[in-house]
C-alpha positions in Angstrom: 6.9 36.5 -34.9 5.1 39.7 -33.6 2.3 39.2 -36.1 1.5 35.7 -34.8 1.6 37.0 -31.3 -0.7 40.0 -32.0 -3.1 37.6 -33.8 -4.0 36.2 -30.4 -5.4 39.5 -29.3 -7.3 39.9 -32.6 -8.8 36.5 -32.1 -9.7 37.4 -28.5 -11.6 40.5 -29.6 -13.6 38.4 -32.1 -14.4 35.8 -29.5 -15.5 38.4 -27.0 -17.8 40.0 -29.6 -19.3 36.7 -30.7 -19.8 35.5 -27.1 -21.5 38.8 -26.1 -23.7 38.7 -29.1 -24.8 35.2 -28.1 -25.1 35.8 -24.4 -24.7 39.4 -23.2 -24.5 38.2 -19.5 -21.9 35.5 -20.1 -18.8 37.3 -18.8 -20.7 38.9 -15.9 -21.9 35.4 -14.8 -18.4 34.0 -15.2 -16.9 36.7 -13.1 -19.1 35.8 -10.2 -17.2 32.5 -9.6 -16.9 28.9 -10.7 -18.6 25.7 -9.7 -17.3 23.1 -12.1 -18.4 19.5 -11.7 -15.3 18.1 -13.4 -11.6 18.0 -12.8 -9.7 17.2 -16.0 -6.1 15.8 -15.7 -4.8 15.8 -19.2 -1.7 16.0 -21.4 -0.1 19.3 -22.2 -0.3 18.4 -25.9 -1.7 21.4 -27.7 -4.1 19.1 -29.7 -6.0 18.0 -26.7 -8.0 21.0 -25.3 -10.5 19.9 -22.6 -13.3 22.3 -23.3 -13.2 22.0 -27.1 -13.3 18.3 -27.3 -16.0 17.9 -24.7 -18.2 20.7 -26.0 -18.2 22.5 -22.6 -17.8 26.2 -21.7 -15.4 28.1 -19.6 -16.4 27.4 -16.0 -17.4 23.8 -16.6 -14.1 22.0 -16.2 -11.2 22.6 -13.8 -8.0 21.7 -15.6 -4.6 20.4 -14.8 -2.2 19.4 -17.6 1.3 17.9 -17.7 3.4 15.7 -20.0 1.4 12.4 -20.5 -1.4 13.2 -18.0 0.6 11.8 -15.0 -0.6 11.6 -11.3 2.7 11.7 -9.4 2.4 11.8 -5.6 5.3 14.2 -5.1 3.9 16.7 -7.6 2.7 19.5 -5.4 1.1 21.3 -8.3 -1.1 18.3 -9.2 -1.9 17.6 -5.5 -2.8 21.3 -4.9 -5.2 21.2 -7.9 -6.7 17.9 -6.7 -7.2 19.1 -3.2 -8.7 22.5 -4.2 -11.0 20.9 -6.8 -12.3 18.2 -4.4 -12.4 20.0 -1.1 -13.2 23.6 -2.2 -14.9 23.4 -5.5 -16.6 20.1 -4.8 -16.1 18.5 -8.2 -18.0 15.2 -8.7 -15.9 13.7 -11.4 -12.1 13.5 -11.9 -11.2 12.6 -15.5 -7.8 11.3 -16.5 -7.5 11.8 -20.3 -4.7 10.3 -22.3 -4.4 10.5 -26.1 -3.2 8.3 -28.9 0.0 9.7 -30.4 1.3 11.0 -27.0 4.9 12.0 -27.4 5.7 11.5 -23.7 4.4 7.9 -23.8 6.3 7.2 -27.1 9.5 8.7 -25.6 9.2 6.5 -22.5 9.2 3.4 -24.7 12.7 4.3 -25.9 16.1 4.7 -24.4 17.2 8.0 -26.0 18.1 10.8 -23.6 15.9 13.8 -24.2 16.9 16.2 -21.4 15.4 17.2 -18.1 12.2 15.5 -19.1 13.9 12.1 -18.7 13.3 12.4 -15.0 9.5 12.8 -15.7 9.5 10.0 -18.2 10.8 7.5 -15.6 7.4 7.5 -14.0 5.8 6.5 -17.3 8.5 3.8 -17.7 7.4 2.4 -14.4 3.9 1.8 -16.0 5.6 -0.1 -18.8 7.5 -2.2 -16.3 4.2 -3.1 -14.6 2.6 -4.2 -17.9 5.7 -5.3 -19.8 4.5 -8.9 -20.5 1.4 -7.6 -22.2 3.1 -4.8 -24.0 6.1 -6.8 -25.2 3.7 -9.4 -26.7 2.3 -6.8 -29.1 4.5 -6.9 -32.2 3.1 -3.9 -34.0 4.8 -0.9 -32.5 1.8 1.5 -33.1 -0.6 -0.9 -31.5 1.8 -1.4 -28.6 2.1 2.4 -28.1 -1.7 2.8 -28.2 -2.1 0.2 -25.6 0.6 1.8 -23.5 -1.4 5.0 -23.6 -4.5 3.2 -22.3 -2.6 1.4 -19.6 -1.0 4.6 -18.5 -4.4 6.2 -18.1 -5.6 3.2 -16.1 -2.6 3.4 -13.7 -3.2 7.1 -13.2 -6.8 6.5 -12.2 -5.5 4.0 -9.6 -2.9 6.5 -8.5 -5.6 9.1 -7.9 -7.5 6.6 -5.8 -4.4 6.0 -3.7 -4.2 9.7 -2.6 -5.4 10.7 0.9 -7.4 13.5 -0.8 -9.6 11.1 -2.8 -9.8 8.4 -0.1 -10.9 11.0 2.5 -13.5 12.3 0.1 -14.9 8.8 -0.2 -14.8 8.2 3.5 -16.7 11.4 4.1 -19.4 10.1 1.6 -18.7 12.7 -1.0 -20.1 11.8 -4.4 -16.8 11.5 -6.3 -16.0 9.3 -9.2 -12.6 8.9 -11.0 -12.7 8.0 -14.7 -10.1 7.1 -17.3 -10.6 8.1 -20.9 -8.6 8.3 -24.1 -8.8 10.7 -27.0 -8.1 9.9 -30.6 -6.5 13.0 -32.2 -7.0 11.6 -35.7 -10.8 11.2 -35.3 -11.7 13.5 -32.5 -13.4 10.7 -30.6 -13.3 10.5 -26.8 -13.5 6.9 -25.5 -14.4 5.8 -22.0 -12.0 3.0 -20.8 -14.5 1.6 -18.4 -12.3 2.0 -15.3 -14.4 4.3 -13.1 -13.7 4.2 -9.4 -16.1 5.6 -6.7 -14.7 3.9 -3.6 -11.5 2.2 -2.3 -13.2 -1.2 -2.3 -11.4 -2.5 -5.4 -8.0 -1.3 -4.3 -5.3 -3.5 -2.8 -5.4 -3.4 0.9 -1.9 -2.0 1.3 -3.1 1.3 -0.3 -6.2 1.8 1.8 -5.9 4.5 4.4 -7.6 4.6 7.8 -10.1 7.4 8.1 -8.6 10.2 10.2 -10.4 10.9 13.5 -12.8 13.9 13.4 -11.4 17.1 15.1 
């Protein structure tokens, strides 16, 4: 157990040495601050690291991860990350990334009690309820699960657009786009689901917020 833990520090030394050899100023520049263009909302699954699968470097992507890449409006951690990234860092793209083979999505399709996470899975079950006719019509369970992963991402994109943070950014003419993508763990391929939003125009009227008056 100790050996596997200590290996992390050995790996770190090798990474630092290799990085310094490639760019002696890398860590100095990184220490001066961050100005990422992307906010990544992904799954906590250890097989889906944002920087590795997008070929980006530290400082390029601001990251929030949770079980099944959910956007829950009572989740203060997610909302704080969203607010900071949009209003302080000035990100231009918010990416919701789901992945095939997601354990959270698979668990939400069943009825077995897992533990505390059952309360989190209920939000994913709500997505199933919204799309149950389409999902129930897919006989092959694997294909149904894969489609559920995609639909969950699409709903989280919409849930981001419902937030006051994103809507106010759009109202203030900030260049901000929200995207939905899905990652295939088995192939390494990242797929755009074609659900990009850059305004509240395509949203149901009940979710649209009035622009607050300027102070």
